[in-house]
MARLUMVO-760900 format. One record per atom (N, C-alpha, C): residue number from 1; atom name; x negated, y, z negated. Coordinates in nm, 4 decimals, always signed. Example, Ala and Ser with C-alpha at 12.3 -4.5 7.8 and 13.67 -1.06 7.14 Angstrom:
1 | N | -1.3190 | -0.5690 | -0.7800
1 | CA | -1.2300 | -0.4500 | -0.7800
1 | C | -1.3200 | -0.3300 | -0.7800
2 | N | -1.2850 | -0.2250 | -0.7080
2 | CA | -1.3670 | -0.1060 | -0.7140
2 | C | -1.2900 | +0.0030 | -0.7870
This chain:
1 | N | -2.4165 | -0.3978 | +2.5522
1 | CA | -2.3609 | -0.2682 | +2.5200
1 | C | -2.4331 | -0.2177 | +2.3953
2 | N | -2.4833 | -0.0966 | +2.4011
2 | CA | -2.5576 | -0.0417 | +2.2881
2 | C | -2.4824 | +0.0680 | +2.2140
3 | N | -2.3698 | +0.1106 | +2.2653
3 | CA | -2.2944 | +0.2173 | +2.2014
3 | C | -2.1868 | +0.1579 | +2.1121
4 | N | -2.1884 | +0.1953 | +1.9846
4 | CA | -2.0874 | +0.1475 | +1.8909
4 | C | -1.9543 | +0.2154 | +1.9197
5 | N | -1.8460 | +0.1421 | +1.8999
5 | CA | -1.7131 | +0.2002 | +1.9188
5 | C | -1.6843 | +0.3055 | +1.8114
6 | N | -1.7335 | +0.2817 | +1.6903
6 | CA | -1.7195 | +0.3759 | +1.5804
6 | C | -1.8593 | +0.4095 | +1.5329
7 | N | -1.8933 | +0.5365 | +1.5215
7 | CA | -2.0272 | +0.5693 | +1.4728
7 | C | -2.0506 | +0.5045 | +1.3368
8 | N | -2.1624 | +0.4352 | +1.3225
8 | CA | -2.1911 | +0.3634 | +1.1990
8 | C | -2.2037 | +0.4559 | +1.0789
9 | N | -2.2348 | +0.5811 | +1.0995
9 | CA | -2.2436 | +0.6756 | +0.9878
9 | C | -2.1082 | +0.6944 | +0.9201
10 | N | -1.9995 | +0.6708 | +0.9918
10 | CA | -1.8660 | +0.6874 | +0.9366
10 | C | -1.8356 | +0.5824 | +0.8298
11 | N | -1.8836 | +0.4609 | +0.8471
11 | CA | -1.8519 | +0.3508 | +0.7557
11 | C | -1.8998 | +0.3795 | +0.6137
12 | N | -2.0283 | +0.4130 | +0.5911
12 | CA | -2.0699 | +0.4381 | +0.4527
12 | C | -2.0019 | +0.5596 | +0.3902
13 | N | -1.9737 | +0.6618 | +0.4692
13 | CA | -1.9047 | +0.7796 | +0.4147
13 | C | -1.7639 | +0.7434 | +0.3697
14 | N | -1.6930 | +0.6680 | +0.4512
14 | CA | -1.5583 | +0.6256 | +0.4168
14 | C | -1.5612 | +0.5323 | +0.2958
15 | N | -1.6546 | +0.4388 | +0.2960
15 | CA | -1.6662 | +0.3444 | +0.1838
15 | C | -1.6990 | +0.4173 | +0.0534
16 | N | -1.7885 | +0.5133 | +0.0582
16 | CA | -1.8252 | +0.5878 | -0.0630
16 | C | -1.7054 | +0.6660 | -0.1172
17 | N | -1.6277 | +0.7275 | -0.0287
17 | CA | -1.5096 | +0.8016 | -0.0728
17 | C | -1.4071 | +0.7077 | -0.1353
18 | N | -1.3905 | +0.5907 | -0.0777
18 | CA | -1.2953 | +0.4933 | -0.1313
18 | C | -1.3428 | +0.4405 | -0.2670
19 | N | -1.4705 | +0.4132 | -0.2797
19 | CA | -1.5248 | +0.3663 | -0.4082
19 | C | -1.4988 | +0.4702 | -0.5167
20 | N | -1.5232 | +0.5973 | -0.4867
20 | CA | -1.4950 | +0.7029 | -0.5849
20 | C | -1.3469 | +0.7076 | -0.6197
21 | N | -1.2611 | +0.6949 | -0.5201
21 | CA | -1.1165 | +0.6986 | -0.5431
21 | C | -1.0723 | +0.5804 | -0.6306
22 | N | -1.1228 | +0.4619 | -0.6009
22 | CA | -1.0864 | +0.3427 | -0.6781
22 | C | -1.1331 | +0.3561 | -0.8228
23 | N | -1.2557 | +0.4020 | -0.8429
23 | CA | -1.3077 | +0.4184 | -0.9786
23 | C | -1.2329 | +0.5263 | -1.0566
24 | N | -1.1819 | +0.6276 | -0.9892
24 | CA | -1.1149 | +0.7389 | -1.0562
24 | C | -0.9656 | +0.7138 | -1.0803
25 | N | -0.9125 | +0.6065 | -1.0246
25 | CA | -0.7698 | +0.5777 | -1.0400
25 | C | -0.7499 | +0.4837 | -1.1582
26 | N | -0.6664 | +0.5238 | -1.2544
26 | CA | -0.6479 | +0.4433 | -1.3755
26 | C | -0.5579 | +0.3225 | -1.3519
27 | N | -0.6084 | +0.2269 | -1.2765
27 | CA | -0.5318 | +0.1066 | -1.2439
27 | C | -0.6296 | -0.0095 | -1.2272
28 | N | -0.5789 | -0.1327 | -1.2387
28 | CA | -0.6664 | -0.2465 | -1.2122
28 | C | -0.7201 | -0.2409 | -1.0695
29 | N | -0.8335 | -0.3064 | -1.0489
29 | CA | -0.8902 | -0.3090 | -0.9136
29 | C | -0.7896 | -0.3675 | -0.8161
30 | N | -0.7876 | -0.3165 | -0.6956
30 | CA | -0.6942 | -0.3695 | -0.5956
30 | C | -0.7350 | -0.5086 | -0.5492
31 | N | -0.6398 | -0.5796 | -0.4913
31 | CA | -0.6639 | -0.7123 | -0.4352
31 | C | -0.7370 | -0.7006 | -0.3019
32 | N | -0.6983 | -0.6016 | -0.2235
32 | CA | -0.7562 | -0.5861 | -0.0905
32 | C | -0.7732 | -0.4381 | -0.0578
33 | N | -0.8850 | -0.4066 | +0.0049
33 | CA | -0.9115 | -0.2730 | +0.0567
33 | C | -0.9649 | -0.2920 | +0.1980
34 | N | -0.8980 | -0.2305 | +0.2934
34 | CA | -0.9385 | -0.2423 | +0.4325
34 | C | -0.9752 | -0.1044 | +0.4848
35 | N | -1.0940 | -0.0921 | +0.5395
35 | CA | -1.1406 | +0.0340 | +0.5966
35 | C | -1.1183 | +0.0333 | +0.7473
36 | N | -1.0660 | +0.1427 | +0.7987
36 | CA | -1.0503 | +0.1608 | +0.9429
36 | C | -1.1230 | +0.2897 | +0.9799
37 | N | -1.2559 | +0.2835 | +0.9947
37 | CA | -1.3352 | +0.4043 | +1.0183
37 | C | -1.2917 | +0.4828 | +1.1415
38 | N | -1.2544 | +0.4144 | +1.2457
38 | CA | -1.2156 | +0.4838 | +1.3690
38 | C | -1.0946 | +0.5753 | +1.3453
39 | N | -1.0025 | +0.5297 | +1.2580
39 | CA | -0.8814 | +0.6062 | +1.2291
39 | C | -0.8943 | +0.6904 | +1.1028
40 | N | -1.0098 | +0.6813 | +1.0354
40 | CA | -1.0323 | +0.7530 | +0.9094
40 | C | -0.9216 | +0.7164 | +0.8103
41 | N | -0.9004 | +0.5832 | +0.7966
41 | CA | -0.7876 | +0.5324 | +0.7207
41 | C | -0.8306 | +0.4167 | +0.6312
42 | N | -0.7607 | +0.4048 | +0.5183
42 | CA | -0.7835 | +0.2969 | +0.4228
42 | C | -0.6486 | +0.2338 | +0.3903
43 | N | -0.6435 | +0.1023 | +0.3884
43 | CA | -0.5261 | +0.0304 | +0.3394
43 | C | -0.5652 | -0.0347 | +0.2084
44 | N | -0.4766 | -0.0244 | +0.1112
44 | CA | -0.5067 | -0.0742 | -0.0223
44 | C | -0.3864 | -0.1530 | -0.0736
45 | N | -0.4119 | -0.2745 | -0.1217
45 | CA | -0.3062 | -0.3560 | -0.1801
45 | C | -0.3355 | -0.3743 | -0.3284
46 | N | -0.2479 | -0.3208 | -0.4157
46 | CA | -0.2671 | -0.3411 | -0.5592
46 | C | -0.2535 | -0.4886 | -0.5962
47 | N | -0.3085 | -0.5238 | -0.7107
47 | CA | -0.2968 | -0.6609 | -0.7606
47 | C | -0.1493 | -0.6952 | -0.7761
48 | N | -0.1113 | -0.8143 | -0.7312
48 | CA | +0.0277 | -0.8596 | -0.7372
48 | C | +0.0655 | -0.8974 | -0.8798
49 | N | +0.1881 | -0.8678 | -0.9149
49 | CA | +0.2419 | -0.9045 | -1.0450
49 | C | +0.3745 | -0.9753 | -1.0233
50 | N | +0.4076 | -1.0689 | -1.1097
50 | CA | +0.5380 | -1.1338 | -1.0995
50 | C | +0.6489 | -1.0411 | -1.1490
51 | N | +0.6114 | -0.9340 | -1.2161
51 | CA | +0.7079 | -0.8354 | -1.2647
51 | C | +0.7221 | -0.7246 | -1.1600
52 | N | +0.8406 | -0.7101 | -1.1002
52 | CA | +0.8563 | -0.6083 | -0.9958
52 | C | +0.8332 | -0.4663 | -1.0467
53 | N | +0.8608 | -0.4411 | -1.1747
53 | CA | +0.8368 | -0.3073 | -1.2296
53 | C | +0.6878 | -0.2760 | -1.2271
54 | N | +0.6044 | -0.3735 | -1.2624
54 | CA | +0.4591 | -0.3529 | -1.2566
54 | C | +0.4124 | -0.3314 | -1.1131
55 | N | +0.4690 | -0.4068 | -1.0208
55 | CA | +0.4299 | -0.3911 | -0.8805
55 | C | +0.4653 | -0.2516 | -0.8298
56 | N | +0.5866 | -0.2059 | -0.8581
56 | CA | +0.6271 | -0.0716 | -0.8151
56 | C | +0.5427 | +0.0344 | -0.8848
57 | N | +0.5153 | +0.0138 | -1.0134
57 | CA | +0.4295 | +0.1069 | -1.0871
57 | C | +0.2908 | +0.1159 | -1.0273
58 | N | +0.2367 | +0.0018 | -0.9844
58 | CA | +0.1040 | +0.0011 | -0.9212
58 | C | +0.1025 | +0.0860 | -0.7946
59 | N | +0.2077 | +0.0739 | -0.7148
59 | CA | +0.2155 | +0.1581 | -0.5939
59 | C | +0.2107 | +0.3056 | -0.6306
60 | N | +0.2843 | +0.3408 | -0.7338
60 | CA | +0.2907 | +0.4812 | -0.7734
60 | C | +0.1598 | +0.5297 | -0.8337
61 | N | +0.0948 | +0.4461 | -0.9127
61 | CA | -0.0341 | +0.4856 | -0.9718
61 | C | -0.1389 | +0.5043 | -0.8628
62 | N | -0.1426 | +0.4128 | -0.7673
62 | CA | -0.2438 | +0.4219 | -0.6614
62 | C | -0.2197 | +0.5390 | -0.5673
63 | N | -0.0979 | +0.5931 | -0.5645
63 | CA | -0.0695 | +0.7044 | -0.4730
63 | C | -0.0506 | +0.8386 | -0.5441
64 | N | -0.0585 | +0.8421 | -0.6767
64 | CA | -0.0255 | +0.9668 | -0.7477
64 | C | -0.1223 | +1.0808 | -0.7182
65 | N | -0.2438 | +1.0517 | -0.6741
65 | CA | -0.3413 | +1.1574 | -0.6448
65 | C | -0.3423 | +1.1965 | -0.4973
66 | N | -0.2591 | +1.1321 | -0.4178
66 | CA | -0.2534 | +1.1633 | -0.2750
66 | C | -0.1570 | +1.2793 | -0.2509
67 | N | -0.1721 | +1.3442 | -0.1367
67 | CA | -0.0801 | +1.4516 | -0.0988
67 | C | +0.0037 | +1.4073 | +0.0199
68 | N | +0.1198 | +1.4708 | +0.0347
68 | CA | +0.2058 | +1.4432 | +0.1498
68 | C | +0.2493 | +1.2986 | +0.1593
69 | N | +0.2804 | +1.2370 | +0.0461
69 | CA | +0.3118 | +1.0936 | +0.0457
69 | C | +0.4496 | +1.0689 | +0.1071
70 | N | +0.4519 | +0.9781 | +0.2025
70 | CA | +0.5757 | +0.9302 | +0.2641
70 | C | +0.5758 | +0.7787 | +0.2519
71 | N | +0.6878 | +0.7191 | +0.2795
71 | CA | +0.6913 | +0.5741 | +0.2679
71 | C | +0.8026 | +0.5111 | +0.3470
72 | N | +0.7953 | +0.3795 | +0.3508
72 | CA | +0.9064 | +0.3019 | +0.4042
72 | C | +0.9102 | +0.1669 | +0.3344
73 | N | +1.0268 | +0.1084 | +0.3396
73 | CA | +1.0415 | -0.0266 | +0.2885
73 | C | +1.1268 | -0.1044 | +0.3854
74 | N | +1.1033 | -0.2340 | +0.3892
74 | CA | +1.1817 | -0.3173 | +0.4787
74 | C | +1.1992 | -0.4542 | +0.4188
75 | N | +1.3091 | -0.5153 | +0.4616
75 | CA | +1.3469 | -0.6493 | +0.4179
75 | C | +1.2844 | -0.7462 | +0.5176
76 | N | +1.1816 | -0.8158 | +0.4749
76 | CA | +1.1042 | -0.9008 | +0.5651
76 | C | +1.1747 | -1.0330 | +0.5931
77 | N | +1.1265 | -1.1016 | +0.6942
77 | CA | +1.1802 | -1.2341 | +0.7278
77 | C | +1.1566 | -1.3338 | +0.6143
78 | N | +1.0538 | -1.3095 | +0.5323
78 | CA | +1.0254 | -1.3985 | +0.4191
78 | C | +1.1047 | -1.3601 | +0.2941
79 | N | +1.2047 | -1.2736 | +0.3131
79 | CA | +1.2971 | -1.2325 | +0.2063
79 | C | +1.2328 | -1.1489 | +0.0964
80 | N | +1.1326 | -1.0730 | +0.1335
80 | CA | +1.0707 | -0.9787 | +0.0406
80 | C | +1.1107 | -0.8374 | +0.0782
81 | N | +1.0954 | -0.7482 | -0.0170
81 | CA | +1.1052 | -0.6052 | +0.0104
81 | C | +0.9615 | -0.5568 | +0.0159
82 | N | +0.9150 | -0.5220 | +0.1344
82 | CA | +0.7789 | -0.4745 | +0.1537
82 | C | +0.7821 | -0.3220 | +0.1512
83 | N | +0.6937 | -0.2629 | +0.0702
83 | CA | +0.6914 | -0.1187 | +0.0524
83 | C | +0.5535 | -0.0660 | +0.0891
84 | N | +0.5498 | +0.0387 | +0.1687
84 | CA | +0.4247 | +0.1057 | +0.2030
84 | C | +0.4399 | +0.2542 | +0.1737
85 | N | +0.3461 | +0.3077 | +0.0958
85 | CA | +0.3392 | +0.4519 | +0.0723
85 | C | +0.2106 | +0.5019 | +0.1378
86 | N | +0.2206 | +0.6099 | +0.2120
86 | CA | +0.1074 | +0.6643 | +0.2868
86 | C | +0.0893 | +0.8104 | +0.2499
87 | N | -0.0361 | +0.8487 | +0.2242
87 | CA | -0.0652 | +0.9877 | +0.1918
87 | C | -0.2075 | +1.0240 | +0.2277
88 | N | -0.2385 | +1.1488 | +0.2095
88 | CA | -0.3713 | +1.2011 | +0.2407
88 | C | -0.4526 | +1.2071 | +0.1136
89 | N | -0.5716 | +1.1501 | +0.1190
89 | CA | -0.6610 | +1.1471 | +0.0043
89 | C | -0.7786 | +1.2399 | +0.0224
90 | N | -0.8838 | +1.2182 | -0.0573
90 | CA | -1.0020 | +1.3029 | -0.0469
90 | C | -1.0637 | +1.2954 | +0.0922
91 | N | -1.1211 | +1.4063 | +0.1348
91 | CA | -1.1899 | +1.4167 | +0.2645
91 | C | -1.0957 | +1.3900 | +0.3827
92 | N | -0.9652 | +1.4085 | +0.3616
92 | CA | -0.8691 | +1.3889 | +0.4696
92 | C | -0.8442 | +1.2442 | +0.5061
93 | N | -0.8848 | +1.1525 | +0.4224
93 | CA | -0.8662 | +1.0101 | +0.4503
93 | C | -0.7186 | +0.9749 | +0.4310
94 | N | -0.6633 | +0.9009 | +0.5253
94 | CA | -0.5274 | +0.8503 | +0.5117
94 | C | -0.5324 | +0.7213 | +0.4307
95 | N | -0.4531 | +0.7156 | +0.3239
95 | CA | -0.4422 | +0.5966 | +0.2410
95 | C | -0.3050 | +0.5343 | +0.2626
96 | N | -0.3033 | +0.4057 | +0.2921
96 | CA | -0.1791 | +0.3276 | +0.2991
96 | C | -0.1851 | +0.2282 | +0.1842
97 | N | -0.0909 | +0.2397 | +0.0924
97 | CA | -0.0857 | +0.1510 | -0.0236
97 | C | +0.0409 | +0.0682 | -0.0092
98 | N | +0.0264 | -0.0645 | -0.0168
98 | CA | +0.1409 | -0.1504 | +0.0117
98 | C | +0.1514 | -0.2656 | -0.0877
99 | N | +0.2745 | -0.3125 | -0.1047
99 | CA | +0.3021 | -0.4280 | -0.1902
99 | C | +0.4404 | -0.4814 | -0.1531
100 | N | +0.4727 | -0.5963 | -0.2081
100 | CA | +0.6042 | -0.6547 | -0.1844
100 | C | +0.6589 | -0.7178 | -0.3109
101 | N | +0.7910 | -0.7194 | -0.3183
101 | CA | +0.8604 | -0.7863 | -0.4279
101 | C | +0.9764 | -0.8649 | -0.3668
102 | N | +1.0238 | -0.9689 | -0.4353
102 | CA | +1.1374 | -1.0440 | -0.3806
102 | C | +1.2607 | -0.9544 | -0.3657
103 | N | +1.3186 | -0.9539 | -0.2480
103 | CA | +1.4352 | -0.8690 | -0.2223
103 | C | +1.5525 | -0.9070 | -0.3118
104 | N | +1.5634 | -1.0330 | -0.3480
104 | CA | +1.6757 | -1.0768 | -0.4312
104 | C | +1.6797 | -1.0021 | -0.5648
105 | N | +1.5637 | -0.9550 | -0.6113
105 | CA | +1.5582 | -0.8833 | -0.7394
105 | C | +1.6115 | -0.7408 | -0.7303
106 | N | +1.6198 | -0.6883 | -0.6092
106 | CA | +1.6616 | -0.5484 | -0.5921
106 | C | +1.7797 | -0.5324 | -0.4976
107 | N | +1.8407 | -0.6418 | -0.4552
107 | CA | +1.9441 | -0.6327 | -0.3508
107 | C | +2.0644 | -0.5484 | -0.3913
108 | N | +2.0910 | -0.5348 | -0.5216
108 | CA | +2.2003 | -0.4486 | -0.5672
108 | C | +2.1670 | -0.3012 | -0.5477
109 | N | +2.0385 | -0.2696 | -0.5416
109 | CA | +1.9945 | -0.1302 | -0.5372
109 | C | +1.9389 | -0.0893 | -0.4008
110 | N | +1.8847 | -0.1852 | -0.3281
110 | CA | +1.8274 | -0.1587 | -0.1956
110 | C | +1.9007 | -0.2486 | -0.0973
111 | N | +1.9996 | -0.1930 | -0.0342
111 | CA | +2.0844 | -0.2709 | +0.0557
111 | C | +2.0289 | -0.2631 | +0.1977
112 | N | +1.9470 | -0.3612 | +0.2279
112 | CA | +1.8881 | -0.3708 | +0.3619
112 | C | +1.9141 | -0.5106 | +0.4170
113 | N | +1.9625 | -0.5161 | +0.5372
113 | CA | +1.9774 | -0.6452 | +0.6037
113 | C | +1.8384 | -0.6990 | +0.6379
114 | N | +1.8231 | -0.8303 | +0.6496
114 | CA | +1.6931 | -0.8843 | +0.6907
114 | C | +1.6447 | -0.8173 | +0.8194
115 | N | +1.5209 | -0.7733 | +0.8179
115 | CA | +1.4616 | -0.7049 | +0.9325
115 | C | +1.4833 | -0.5543 | +0.9329
116 | N | +1.5737 | -0.5056 | +0.8482
116 | CA | +1.6020 | -0.3616 | +0.8455
116 | C | +1.4920 | -0.2867 | +0.7714
117 | N | +1.4713 | -0.1624 | +0.8106
117 | CA | +1.3668 | -0.0761 | +0.7555
117 | C | +1.4255 | +0.0617 | +0.7283
118 | N | +1.3791 | +0.1250 | +0.6195
118 | CA | +1.4224 | +0.2597 | +0.5835
118 | C | +1.3037 | +0.3390 | +0.5325
119 | N | +1.3140 | +0.4699 | +0.5459
119 | CA | +1.2138 | +0.5542 | +0.4823
119 | C | +1.2447 | +0.5607 | +0.3334
120 | N | +1.1413 | +0.5830 | +0.2531
120 | CA | +1.1570 | +0.5901 | +0.1081
120 | C | +1.0579 | +0.6923 | +0.0546
121 | N | +1.0960 | +0.7604 | -0.0519
121 | CA | +1.0062 | +0.8566 | -0.1153
121 | C | +0.9478 | +0.7950 | -0.2423
122 | N | +0.8363 | +0.8473 | -0.2907
122 | CA | +0.7846 | +0.7999 | -0.4187
122 | C | +0.8867 | +0.8143 | -0.5310
123 | N | +0.9679 | +0.9190 | -0.5279
123 | CA | +1.0718 | +0.9364 | -0.6305
123 | C | +1.1715 | +0.8209 | -0.6280
124 | N | +1.2082 | +0.7758 | -0.5100
124 | CA | +1.3014 | +0.6635 | -0.4999
124 | C | +1.2387 | +0.5352 | -0.5525
125 | N | +1.1106 | +0.5148 | -0.5253
125 | CA | +1.0404 | +0.3977 | -0.5785
125 | C | +1.0367 | +0.4056 | -0.7307
126 | N | +1.0102 | +0.5245 | -0.7826
126 | CA | +1.0069 | +0.5449 | -0.9277
126 | C | +1.1439 | +0.5169 | -0.9895
127 | N | +1.2504 | +0.5688 | -0.9286
127 | CA | +1.3855 | +0.5446 | -0.9817
127 | C | +1.4210 | +0.3965 | -0.9771
128 | N | +1.3791 | +0.3267 | -0.8711
128 | CA | +1.4038 | +0.1826 | -0.8631
128 | C | +1.3313 | +0.1110 | -0.9768
129 | N | +1.2068 | +0.1485 | -1.0018
129 | CA | +1.1305 | +0.0870 | -1.1119
129 | C | +1.1998 | +0.1114 | -1.2456
130 | N | +1.2477 | +0.2332 | -1.2698
130 | CA | +1.3188 | +0.2634 | -1.3949
130 | C | +1.4470 | +0.1816 | -1.4077
131 | N | +1.5204 | +0.1697 | -1.2994
131 | CA | +1.6446 | +0.0918 | -1.3005
131 | C | +1.6160 | -0.0544 | -1.3316
132 | N | +1.5146 | -0.1110 | -1.2679
132 | CA | +1.4793 | -0.2508 | -1.2943
132 | C | +1.4325 | -0.2700 | -1.4379
133 | N | +1.3561 | -0.1739 | -1.4893
133 | CA | +1.3097 | -0.1840 | -1.6283
133 | C | +1.4277 | -0.1782 | -1.7249
134 | N | +1.5233 | -0.0905 | -1.6986
134 | CA | +1.6426 | -0.0829 | -1.7829
134 | C | +1.7203 | -0.2142 | -1.7798
135 | N | +1.7326 | -0.2735 | -1.6621
135 | CA | +1.8005 | -0.4029 | -1.6509
135 | C | +1.7258 | -0.5101 | -1.7302
136 | N | +1.5923 | -0.5101 | -1.7225
136 | CA | +1.5119 | -0.6063 | -1.7992
136 | C | +1.5340 | -0.5861 | -1.9486
137 | N | +1.5369 | -0.4617 | -1.9941
137 | CA | +1.5574 | -0.4321 | -2.1357
137 | C | +1.6940 | -0.4796 | -2.1833
138 | N | +1.7966 | -0.4572 | -2.1003
138 | CA | +1.9320 | -0.5023 | -2.1377
138 | C | +1.9387 | -0.6541 | -2.1469
139 | N | +1.8734 | -0.7244 | -2.0566
139 | CA | +1.8718 | -0.8716 | -2.0610
139 | C | +1.7968 | -0.9217 | -2.1837
140 | N | +1.6902 | -0.8520 | -2.2212
140 | CA | +1.6108 | -0.8936 | -2.3376
140 | C | +1.6899 | -0.8776 | -2.4675
141 | N | +1.7760 | -0.7769 | -2.4720
141 | CA | +1.8558 | -0.7525 | -2.5923
141 | C | +1.9727 | -0.8507 | -2.6010
142 | N | +2.0274 | -0.8873 | -2.4856
142 | CA | +2.1459 | -0.9747 | -2.4825
142 | C | +2.1161 | -1.1156 | -2.5265
């Protein structure tokens, strides 16, 4: 077979746009970047942190320049809260930015049964991060 499933010209264009986006975003380099040229899509996983506030902040930093951001979160079988925010980036590229935090750390605020999934907005992720940070501050003072 001599015909490529995805035109090879698409790969360098998508990669170049992603490189520019990564360099222009004020955040540590991501752990993983996956290109899907056929779908004109990029998946990006920020560097993991043991601090859930940092993890949620990373999601928000990596998506702050995107438009039309939507999201969902779900309580995984491994007892994590997995969060994906999706938006449109430069050149119409779809960016999916994802991370996870232990559900036990947020179960008072995100009531999801194991396997359950809900839509979430960036504002809700931001409010969750603020709530967790306030709880951390109160524990540090006590």
